[in-house]
N, C-alpha and C positions, 0 to 999 in steps of 0.2 A: 583630572581628578580621578582617582581610583574609587571604584564602587565597592561597597561591602554588602554581603548578603547574610540573611539570618539562617544560614545553613551550617550545621556543625562541621568541624574539620574531620571528625571520625565518628564511627558508630560501633556498636557491639553486635555480636551474632544474634543476641536476643531481639535487637531492633529489626534485623532482617527477618527473623522468624515471625515477629509480630506483624510486619507489613505483609509477608507472604500469607499468613493466616487471615489477615484482614481482607485480602483479595480472594480468599478461598481457593488458593492454589496449592498444589503439591510441590515438592521440591523440584521435580522434573518440569512441571509447568512454569514455575518461577524461573528456572534456568533458561527455558526456551524464551520466556518473555524478556529476560535481561540479556539474552544472547551470551549466557555463561554456561559452563559445564556443570552438570549435576553435582559432580565432585566438589566444585568450587562452592556451590550453595551449601552442601553438606559441611564443608570445612568452615565456612563463615558461621553457620549456625551452631556448630559444636565447639568452636574455638572461643577463647576468652581474650584474644588479641584485639587491639584497636584495628578497625577496618577503615581504609581510606580509599580515595579515588572516586570515579564517577558514580559508583553505586551509592555513595553517601548522598549525593544530590538527588539521584533517582528515588531513593528511599524517602527522603524528605518530601519530595513532590507527591509521591504515592500516599504518604501519610495524610497530607493535606487535601489531596484530590484523588481518592481511590477509584473514582469512576473512569479515570483516564484509561486504565487497563482494559475495561470493557469496551470503551470507544475504539480501541485499536485492535480488538479481537476480530479475526477474519471468520465470517460465517462459513459453514461447509457449502460446497458447491453442489447444488441439486441438478444442475444441467451439465451438458457435455463440454461446453466451451466457457473459458474464463478469460476476460481481457483485463489487464492491469494498465490503467491510464496513469502515466508517471510524469512528474516534472523533475528532471535530473534523476536523482535516486529516491525521491519521495513518492510514495503511493498516494495518489489523489483520489481515484475512483476505481472500484472493482466492478466489472460488469459481467454477470453470469448470463449465458445465452443458451436458449433451446431454439435453434434455428427452425427445425421442422414444425414445432408448435408455435413459432413466432412469439416467444415469451422472453422477457429479460427481467433481471433483478439488478438493481443498482445500489451500491454501498459507497457512500462518500466518507473519506477519512480526513478531509480538510474542511474548515469552516469558510474559508475564502472562496466564494463562488467563481472567481476568476480562474481557479485551479481545478474546478470540477468539470468532468466530461460534459455535463449537460447544464452547467451554470446553476441557476436557481431551480430548475426543473428537477425534482427529486423522484418523479414517477414518469419517466419518458415512455412513449409508446414504441413499439417495434419499428415503426416508420421513422420515428425520430432517431432511433439507434442507427438505422440504415443511413440516414442523413449525416449523422456524426461520423460514421465510417468513411463516407465519401469526402467529408471535410478534411480528413487526414490523408487524402490521396491527391494525386494530380487530377485535374478535371477531365471528365469524359470527352470534353470538346477540345482537348489539347491538340495542337498541331503536331502531326506525325506521331500520333498516339501508338500506332502499331509498332513503331521502332522502340518506343519506351517499353511497351509490353514485351517485345522480343528480348530487350536487354535484361529484363527481369525473368525471362523464361516463363511467361504467363501467356496462355493461349487467347484469352479474351479479357475484357475489362471486368474485374471482380474486386471490389474494395477490400474484402477480407484477404484475398490472395495477395493483393498489393501490400497490405499492412503486414502480412506475415513475412514478406520479403524486405520491406523497408522500415519496419517497426513504426509505421505511420509518422515518421520524422519529417518535419517541414523545415525548410531552410531558415525561416525567420523566427523559430522558437525552440525551446528546449523540452517540449513535451514529446512523449513517445509512448508506444503501446507494446506490451508484451502479451502474446497470445498463448494460452495453454489449452490443449485439446485432450 
């Protein structure tokens, strides 16, 4: 059985402009949010043609739940290091780290705690962050660890260095970590 949805087949430029203004975004910001070119947003808003495609569904969702845009907004990084905890290509958790000061800030972008870097813990300590890093590496007690470190061209066991080389990928799951410094 085919399902039907209460989403229009097309919208007008004025609808896009209304959503953009509802979100308090400039055309440039809305283009970045929708992964569109600024020129595309300008054309949508200034034209009188029917607009079709995925933007119609996105516009309908944003009209009904405008808070979604804010929930997906990435805060500026106040620290030197940012880790992106990913499941496949979905951002689950962003972790900003100030290693010398031993401070972290965690931003979860999924509701399912199974996909969050720290599960239900929304305010982990620096020690819990260090444990998380180690959990994404081979164990310190691994047999022939020096050979593994040599393969990675790492002089000693350091979870961050290992993650930078391996992306924290484990054989049994599809989670991984991108590190920005």
